[in-house]
VEXTORVEX-486758 format. One record per residue (C-alpha): x, y, z negated; residue in three letters. Coordinates in pm, 1 decimal, always signed. Layout:
N
X|Y|Z|ALA .
...
//
This chain:
334
+14388.1|+6317.3|-11330.4|MET .
+14275.3|+6566.1|-11592.0|MET .
+14611.5|+6543.2|-11770.2|SER .
+14791.5|+6618.3|-11444.0|THR .
+14568.8|+6922.3|-11392.2|TRP .
+14650.6|+7044.7|-11743.5|LEU .
+15022.0|+7006.2|-11680.8|VAL .
+15000.9|+7206.5|-11360.8|ARG .
+14773.3|+7478.8|-11494.7|LYS .
+14886.1|+7520.3|-11853.9|LYS .
+15208.8|+7351.7|-11954.4|ILE .
+15425.0|+7442.2|-11654.5|VAL .
+15344.5|+7817.0|-11659.6|PRO .
+15415.0|+7821.5|-12033.3|THR .
+15754.5|+7658.9|-11982.4|MET .
+15830.0|+7901.1|-11700.3|SER .
+15739.3|+8206.5|-11906.0|SER .
+15941.5|+8078.3|-12202.2|GLN .
+16242.7|+8019.4|-11978.7|THR .
+16210.8|+8367.6|-11828.1|GLY .
+16185.2|+8529.1|-12171.3|ALA .
+16487.9|+8335.1|-12293.8|ALA .
+16688.4|+8442.2|-11989.1|GLN .
+16603.5|+8809.8|-12040.8|LYS .
+16693.0|+8780.2|-12408.0|LEU .
+17024.7|+8615.8|-12316.5|LEU .
+17102.7|+8888.6|-12061.0|ALA .
+17018.5|+9161.2|-12313.3|PHE .
+17235.7|+8992.4|-12577.0|ALA .
+17520.9|+8979.5|-12323.8|SER .
+17479.1|+9352.0|-12257.4|LEU .
+17492.0|+9434.0|-12628.7|ILE .
+17796.4|+9210.7|-12671.9|MET .
+17980.3|+9389.1|-12389.8|LEU .
+17898.7|+9728.9|-12539.4|VAL .
+18031.0|+9617.9|-12880.5|ILE .
+18349.3|+9466.5|-12734.3|ILE .
+18436.5|+9773.4|-12527.3|PHE .
+18342.4|+10010.9|-12810.9|SER .
+18581.7|+9830.2|-13045.2|VAL .
+18851.8|+9808.8|-12776.9|SER .
+18844.5|+10180.0|-12689.9|SER .
+18720.2|+10484.9|-12877.2|SER .
+18650.3|+10650.6|-12540.4|ASN .
+18383.0|+10401.5|-12441.9|PHE .
+18093.3|+10487.3|-12671.2|PHE .
+18100.1|+10859.5|-12597.0|GLN .
+17795.5|+11049.4|-12474.7|PHE .
+17964.6|+11156.2|-12150.0|ASN .
+18080.4|+10802.3|-12076.1|ASN .
+17736.8|+10653.9|-12145.9|ILE .
+17586.0|+10908.5|-11905.4|VAL .
+17852.9|+10815.0|-11650.0|ALA .
+17759.3|+10446.5|-11688.4|ILE .
+17391.4|+10523.4|-11640.4|MET .
+17467.9|+10742.7|-11338.9|LEU .
+17674.0|+10469.1|-11175.1|SER .
+17389.0|+10225.3|-11246.3|THR .
+17125.8|+10442.5|-11077.5|ALA .
+17199.5|+10376.8|-10708.7|VAL .
+17295.4|+10008.9|-10744.5|ILE .
+16999.0|+9966.1|-10978.2|GLY .
+16748.8|+10100.2|-10725.0|VAL .
+16895.8|+9874.4|-10455.5|LEU .
+16870.7|+9581.6|-10696.9|ALA .
+16504.4|+9660.3|-10766.8|LEU .
+16426.9|+9620.7|-10397.1|GLY .
+16640.5|+9307.8|-10369.0|SER .
+16447.5|+9149.6|-10656.8|THR .
+16129.7|+9129.5|-10448.5|PHE .
+16301.8|+8953.4|-10157.7|VAL .
+16501.9|+8713.2|-10374.1|ILE .
+16188.7|+8606.2|-10563.4|ILE .
+16051.7|+8488.0|-10226.6|THR .
+16371.2|+8275.1|-10198.7|SER .
+16491.8|+8511.2|-9926.3|GLY .
+16789.1|+8746.1|-9912.8|ILE .
+16853.3|+9095.2|-9775.1|ASP .
+17215.4|+9165.4|-9688.1|LEU .
+17129.0|+9499.2|-9526.2|ALA .
+17023.9|+9700.2|-9833.0|VAL .
+17363.0|+9875.5|-9857.1|GLY .
+17390.1|+9982.5|-9494.2|THR .
+17018.6|+10066.4|-9476.4|VAL .
+17084.2|+10295.5|-9772.8|MET .
+17362.2|+10464.6|-9573.6|THR .
+17150.7|+10489.9|-9258.8|PHE .
+16867.3|+10645.2|-9458.5|SER .
+17101.4|+10908.8|-9601.1|SER .
+17238.3|+10985.2|-9253.2|VAL .
+16887.2|+11029.9|-9111.7|MET .
+16796.2|+11257.8|-9402.7|ALA .
+17110.2|+11458.6|-9325.9|GLY .
+17021.7|+11485.9|-8957.6|VAL .
+16665.4|+11597.0|-9033.3|ILE .
+16776.3|+11863.0|-9282.5|ILE .
+17105.0|+11994.1|-9138.1|THR .
+17078.0|+11926.5|-8762.5|THR .
+16705.5|+11964.4|-8702.1|TRP .
+16677.1|+12231.0|-8974.9|HIS .
+16351.7|+12091.5|-9107.8|LEU .
+16241.4|+12146.7|-9470.6|PRO .
+16411.3|+11935.7|-9736.2|MET .
+16091.9|+11745.9|-9834.7|PRO .
+16060.9|+11624.0|-9475.0|LEU .
+16422.3|+11510.0|-9484.9|GLY .
+16357.0|+11313.2|-9803.2|ILE .
+16043.6|+11155.1|-9656.8|ILE .
+16229.5|+11081.9|-9333.5|GLY .
+16513.4|+10909.4|-9518.6|GLY .
+16277.8|+10689.3|-9718.5|ILE .
+16071.4|+10615.5|-9406.3|ALA .
+16391.4|+10510.4|-9227.0|THR .
+16453.7|+10254.3|-9497.6|GLY .
+16095.2|+10129.7|-9473.4|ALA .
+16120.3|+10086.9|-9095.6|VAL .
+16446.0|+9892.8|-9128.3|CYS .
+16282.4|+9667.4|-9386.4|GLY .
+15981.4|+9625.9|-9158.6|LEU .
+16203.3|+9513.0|-8871.2|ILE .
+16387.4|+9266.7|-9097.2|SER .
+16050.8|+9132.2|-9211.2|GLY .
+15934.6|+9086.7|-8853.1|LEU .
+16255.0|+8900.4|-8765.2|LEU .
+16209.0|+8666.0|-9060.4|VAL .
+15830.8|+8620.2|-9051.8|ALA .
+15744.6|+8631.5|-8681.1|LYS .
+16063.2|+8522.2|-8506.0|MET .
+16145.8|+8269.0|-8782.0|LYS .
+16508.1|+8380.6|-8800.0|ILE .
+16667.0|+8277.7|-9132.3|PRO .
+16678.0|+8575.3|-9373.1|PRO .
+17056.6|+8552.5|-9400.9|PHE .
+17104.1|+8592.3|-9024.6|ILE .
+16823.5|+8845.8|-8972.7|ALA .
+16943.3|+9080.0|-9244.9|THR .
+17309.2|+9030.5|-9148.3|LEU .
+17215.8|+9151.3|-8800.0|ALA .
+17027.1|+9446.5|-8952.2|MET .
+17333.2|+9525.9|-9162.9|MET .
+17551.3|+9544.3|-8851.1|MET .
+17295.6|+9748.0|-8655.1|VAL .
+17239.2|+10007.8|-8926.8|THR .
+17611.9|+10032.8|-8996.5|LYS .
+17674.4|+10105.5|-8628.2|GLY .
+17383.9|+10349.2|-8596.5|LEU .
+17505.2|+10544.5|-8898.4|SER .
+17842.7|+10596.0|-8731.6|LEU .
+17693.9|+10674.9|-8390.5|VAL .
+17432.2|+10925.5|-8509.3|ILE .
+17672.9|+11106.1|-8742.9|SER .
+17958.2|+11103.1|-8493.8|GLY .
+18160.1|+10909.4|-8753.9|THR .
+18178.4|+11227.7|-8964.3|LYS .
+18016.4|+11305.4|-9300.1|PRO .
+17706.8|+11524.9|-9295.1|ILE .
+17725.4|+11791.1|-9566.9|TYR .
+17430.1|+11959.1|-9736.9|PHE .
+17614.1|+12282.6|-9821.6|ASN .
+17336.2|+12496.1|-9673.5|ASP .
+17076.8|+12315.3|-9886.4|THR .
+17198.9|+12354.8|-10246.3|PRO .
+16871.1|+12221.8|-10385.1|ALA .
+16942.8|+11881.4|-10231.5|PHE .
+17221.5|+11800.2|-10477.5|SER .
+16982.1|+11873.7|-10764.5|GLN .
+16780.6|+11561.8|-10677.2|ILE .
+17047.4|+11345.8|-10842.7|SER .
+17279.3|+11580.9|-11025.5|MET .
+17031.3|+11834.0|-11159.6|GLY .
+16877.8|+11787.8|-11503.8|SER .
+16509.4|+11842.3|-11564.6|ILE .
+16556.4|+11727.4|-11923.5|LEU .
+16817.1|+11999.3|-11983.7|ASN .
+16562.3|+12264.6|-11891.6|SER .
+16321.6|+12114.0|-12145.5|ILE .
+16576.1|+12023.5|-12415.9|ILE .
+16882.0|+12252.9|-12389.2|PRO .
+17207.8|+12060.9|-12415.6|GLY .
+17048.8|+11728.7|-12321.6|PHE .
+17205.8|+11703.1|-11976.3|GLU .
+17081.1|+11375.1|-11834.1|ILE .
+17112.8|+11371.0|-11452.3|PRO .
+16787.1|+11332.9|-11261.5|ASN .
+16924.4|+11022.4|-11086.6|ALA .
+16891.0|+10830.8|-11412.2|ILE .
+16527.7|+10936.9|-11447.3|LEU .
+16461.0|+10838.3|-11085.0|VAL .
+16609.8|+10493.5|-11151.3|PHE .
+16394.8|+10426.4|-11456.9|PHE .
+16089.2|+10572.4|-11284.1|GLY .
+16148.7|+10341.1|-10986.1|ALA .
+16191.1|+10048.7|-11227.4|ALA .
+15854.8|+10122.1|-11390.4|ILE .
+15683.4|+10141.6|-11051.7|ILE .
+15853.5|+9820.8|-10933.7|ALA .
+15749.8|+9642.7|-11253.5|SER .
+15386.4|+9747.1|-11204.4|ILE .
+15393.1|+9628.8|-10842.4|ILE .
+15546.6|+9293.8|-10934.6|LEU .
+15331.2|+9218.7|-11239.0|SER .
+14997.4|+9385.7|-11172.3|ARG .
+14932.0|+9395.8|-10796.8|THR .
+14846.1|+9148.2|-10524.6|ILE .
+15190.9|+9205.5|-10373.0|ILE .
+15349.6|+9072.3|-10690.1|GLY .
+15120.4|+8768.6|-10706.1|ARG .
+15192.5|+8669.1|-10348.8|TYR .
+15560.5|+8749.5|-10403.6|ASN .
+15585.6|+8476.6|-10669.1|PHE .
+15358.4|+8243.8|-10472.0|ALA .
+15585.7|+8260.2|-10165.9|LEU .
+15891.0|+8182.8|-10373.6|GLY .
+15728.1|+7901.6|-10569.6|SER .
+15580.9|+7710.9|-10276.2|ASN .
+15543.0|+7886.3|-9943.1|GLU .
+15369.9|+7596.1|-9767.9|GLU .
+15106.5|+7557.5|-10040.8|SER .
+15046.9|+7932.4|-10026.7|THR .
+14999.9|+7910.5|-9651.2|ARG .
+14759.1|+7615.3|-9682.4|LEU .
+14552.8|+7807.9|-9937.8|SER .
+14468.1|+8061.3|-9666.6|GLY .
+14719.7|+8336.4|-9744.5|VAL .
+14872.5|+8519.7|-9448.0|ASN .
+15230.7|+8437.1|-9543.3|VAL .
+15388.3|+8622.9|-9250.9|ASP .
+15204.5|+8944.7|-9334.9|TYR .
+15312.7|+8943.5|-9698.4|TRP .
+15672.5|+8866.4|-9605.6|LYS .
+15675.2|+9172.6|-9382.8|ILE .
+15524.2|+9381.5|-9663.6|VAL .
+15786.4|+9262.8|-9911.3|ILE .
+16081.6|+9329.6|-9679.9|TYR .
+15937.0|+9672.3|-9599.9|SER .
+15909.0|+9744.2|-9972.3|LEU .
+16273.8|+9649.6|-10014.9|THR .
+16354.3|+9896.4|-9737.7|GLY .
+16168.9|+10171.6|-9924.3|VAL .
+16390.3|+10119.8|-10228.3|PHE .
+16697.0|+10127.3|-10003.0|SER .
+16574.6|+10457.5|-9861.6|GLY .
+16531.9|+10600.9|-10211.5|ILE .
+16883.7|+10484.8|-10300.3|ALA .
+17012.2|+10654.0|-9984.4|GLY .
+16861.4|+10988.5|-10085.9|ILE .
+17004.8|+10949.9|-10436.6|MET .
+17352.6|+10866.7|-10307.5|MET .
+17356.4|+11151.6|-10054.8|ALA .
+17238.0|+11393.7|-10322.6|SER .
+17502.0|+11275.0|-10568.6|ARG .
+17781.9|+11320.2|-10311.5|LEU .
+17614.5|+11627.0|-10152.6|ASN .
+17682.0|+11454.9|-9821.9|SER .
+17581.3|+11157.5|-9610.7|ALA .
+17886.4|+10934.2|-9571.5|GLN .
+17834.6|+10711.5|-9263.3|PRO .
+18114.6|+10470.1|-9357.3|ALA .
+17969.9|+10407.1|-9702.8|LEU .
+17739.8|+10118.0|-9787.8|GLY .
+17922.1|+9793.1|-9717.8|SER .
+17959.3|+9592.6|-10037.7|GLY .
+17667.8|+9757.6|-10215.8|TYR .
+17439.8|+9470.3|-10118.8|GLU .
+17665.0|+9224.2|-10303.2|LEU .
+17658.7|+9433.5|-10619.7|GLU .
+17279.6|+9462.0|-10596.0|ALA .
+17236.6|+9085.5|-10549.3|ILE .
+17477.7|+9022.0|-10836.3|ALA .
+17271.9|+9247.9|-11065.9|ALA .
+16953.8|+9061.3|-10969.5|VAL .
+17108.3|+8719.0|-11032.6|VAL .
+17269.1|+8822.6|-11362.2|ILE .
+16927.8|+8953.7|-11467.7|GLY .
+16779.5|+8604.9|-11432.6|GLY .
+16607.3|+8609.9|-11094.0|THR .
+16643.6|+8267.7|-10936.3|SER .
+16804.0|+8243.8|-10592.0|LEU .
+16575.0|+7947.9|-10524.1|SER .
+16274.9|+8180.2|-10560.0|GLY .
+15963.1|+8190.2|-10771.8|GLY .
+16119.7|+8345.7|-11083.3|LYS .
+16239.0|+8691.1|-11171.6|GLY .
+16155.1|+9019.2|-11339.5|SER .
+16227.7|+9387.9|-11300.6|ILE .
+16337.4|+9417.4|-11663.3|LEU .
+16593.0|+9143.9|-11605.3|GLY .
+16723.4|+9326.6|-11297.8|THR .
+16759.9|+9652.9|-11493.4|VAL .
+16957.0|+9467.9|-11761.6|ILE .
+17167.4|+9297.4|-11492.2|GLY .
+17249.1|+9631.2|-11328.1|ALA .
+17349.9|+9775.1|-11665.9|LEU .
+17571.8|+9472.8|-11734.7|ILE .
+17750.0|+9527.5|-11402.2|MET .
+17808.0|+9898.1|-11475.8|SER .
+17914.2|+9845.4|-11837.3|VAL .
+18155.4|+9570.0|-11734.6|LEU .
+18312.1|+9779.6|-11457.1|THR .
+18332.2|+10092.5|-11671.4|ASN .
+18476.8|+9906.9|-11969.8|GLY .
+18744.2|+9734.8|-11762.6|LEU .
+18837.9|+10067.9|-11607.8|ARG .
+18869.6|+10233.9|-11949.1|ILE .
+19092.4|+9946.1|-12061.9|LEU .
+19311.7|+10017.9|-11756.5|SER .
+19248.1|+9678.9|-11597.7|VAL .
+19367.3|+9686.9|-11236.4|LYS .
+19101.7|+9722.1|-10966.1|GLN .
+19180.2|+9384.4|-10811.1|GLU .
+19133.5|+9208.9|-11146.3|TRP .
+18807.6|+9396.3|-11203.5|GLN .
+18678.5|+9244.0|-10879.8|THR .
+18792.4|+8897.2|-10988.1|VAL .
+18620.5|+8926.4|-11327.0|ILE .
+18292.8|+9049.7|-11176.5|VAL .
+18305.5|+8760.6|-10927.5|GLY .
+18350.5|+8510.5|-11209.7|VAL .
+18054.4|+8662.7|-11395.9|VAL .
+17834.7|+8623.1|-11086.7|VAL .
+17938.6|+8257.6|-11044.8|VAL .
+17857.2|+8188.6|-11410.1|LEU .
+17516.6|+8357.4|-11370.4|ALA .
+17431.4|+8143.5|-11065.3|VAL .
+17548.9|+7827.9|-11242.3|TYR .
+17334.3|+7914.0|-11545.0|ALA .
+17036.2|+7951.9|-11310.7|ASP .
+17104.1|+7605.4|-11166.0|MET .
+17111.6|+7454.6|-11514.2|ILE .
+16782.2|+7626.7|-11606.9|ARG .
+16613.4|+7492.0|-11293.5|ARG .
+16729.0|+7138.5|-11365.8|ARG .
+16592.4|+7155.2|-11722.1|LYS .
+16262.5|+7302.7|-11605.4|THR .
//
C-alpha cells in the first residue's frame, strides 16, 4: 500500500517531468537543426530582416497557440480561435471607426469580444455537455458569419487612426536603441508567453488545468467545480484570441472579415509540435513557443528555397503527423 502511494506521489510525477523536459529539449534541437539547414541552403535565410520577418509571422499564430495550449491540456480542443480572432478585430474596427470611440476602448472591446466567445464555448462544453469539437466548430461558424455580417463583407480600415498600426508595426525598442527595429508585435507575443507561463505554472488556474486533463472524474470527486474551471479556461483562450485579433488588425491596418479560417489548425499544430499532449494532462508554454517558431522557420525556409506552396502545406502536414505520433509513443512508454 505504501509502495503504491510512493509510486503515485513521487515516481510518476518525476517520470512525467522528465518526459516533458526531454520533449522540450527535442523540440528545441529540431528548431536549431532547421535553422542550420536553411542557413546552409540559402545565404538569405540568416539575415536580420528575415529573422525579424520570421518572428513577426510567429507573433499572431503564437498568441493563438498560447490560448490553445490551455484548452488542449484539458484534453479539449478549440477550433474557433482563428475566426474568434477575426471577429475580435472586426468588433475593434467597428468600435473605433464606426462608433468613433477612443482607440483604447476599441482594443478593450476587441479583447472582450474574444473573452465572451470563449465564455460561450465554455458554457456549451461544461453546462450543455456538447463535445468540444462540435461546440467550438459551431462557434467557428457563428463568428465567421458574424464577422461578414457586421462588416458588410468589406474590410474595415484604420486610416483615420494611424496610431493603431503602431501596436504591431511600431518599434518601442527603436526609440530606445536607434537602429534596433523590432516590431512591437514580437514583444507582445513574448510578453503574452510570459504571462501565460505564469498562469499555467503558478496559479490555481494552471493547477486545475492539468488536473482536468489528467483525470477529470477524480478532480470532480475531490470537490473541484470542474464546470466552472472549464468555462474559465475557454474564456482565457478567448482572451488570447482577442489579443491576436488586435495584433493582426494592427499589422494589416485593417480588419479583414474573411480572414481567420485555417489559423486554428496552425495554432493547434504549434501546440502539438511543442509537446502538449492531445490526450491532456501534459504541456508547457515554452514548448508551444518553440513549436510556433518551428512552424514559422519551416514555412519561411521552404519559401526561401522556392518550394511550391502546395508542397509547403504537404510538408507541414507531415510534420504535424510525426509530432502526434511521437506523442502517442511517449504516452505508451509513460
